[in-house]
N, C-alpha and C positions, 0 to 999 in steps of 0.2 A: 206738270201737264195742265193744259187749259181745260176749264170747266165752264159751265153756265148754269143758271138757275132756270128750270123749266117754268114758264109763266103760268101754265095750267095747274101743275101739281105743286109748284113752289119748292121743288126738290132739286138738289145739286145733281147735275148730270155729268158723268165721267166717261160714258161710252163714246169711243172715238167716232163711230158711224153717226151717232145722234148729234155729236158736236159738229161734224162736217155738214150734215143736212141743215142744222140750225143756222150755221154760218152762211151757207148758200142761200137760205131763205131770208136772212136778216143782215145783209150788209156786205157780202162778198163782192158783188158787182160794183157797189159804191167804192169799196176799198180798191178794187182793181182799176177802176177809172181814175182814182187818185194817183195811181202809180204811172199813168201814161205821161210821157214827157211832152206836155202840150205845147211847149215853146217851139217844137219842131214841126208842128202841124200848121200849115198855112191855110187860112180860110179867107173868104171875101168879107168885106164890110166889118172888119174887127169883131167877128164872131168868136175869136179867141178869148175875148173877155168873158164870154159865157162859160168857157171851160175853166177859167180861173175862179169864177164864182162857184163852180162846182167844187173846186179844191178848197175854197174858203169854207163852204158848208161842211166838208169832210173834217176840216180842222176844228170847226166849232163842235161837231159831234164828238170828236176825240176829247176835247176839253170838257164837254158835258159828262162824259163817261169816266173822267179822271178821278181816281180814288186818292185823294190827297193824303189821307192817313196812311195808306199803303206806301206811297212814295216816301213819306217822312220816315217810316219804319225802315224802308230799304236803305235810305241814306244813313240812318243811325247805325244800322248793322255794318255797312261799309266803313263808316267812320271808326267803329269799334275794332274792326279787323285791321284797319290802317294803324290805329294807335298801338295795337298789340304787336304788329309787325315792326313798327318803328322802335318800340321798346326792346324787342329782341335784337334788332340791328344795333342799337346803342350798347346793349350789354355785350354783344360780340366784339364791337369796336373797343370797348373798355378792356375786355379780356385780352385782346391782342396787344394792348399797350403795356399790360402788366406781365 
């Protein structure tokens, strides 16, 4: 489940209604705008470039919030699962041969 840390109390918030309200107040509309297929909106005088600039800002915000340590841990756990599954597969294949 998604959580956030309340900036006022510095406590982890797990209440769904509070999470929804926090997201609405802190980034929902920016995220929604980033989902709009801007290439299909035709505007005068190359104003479309402004929309792409908004998307770039959104990407930069995502990179800023990226928790590298969490990403590394996730990849390590997937790697461990893959290695275990591969070992089981090889054991089964060897058992079939004998």
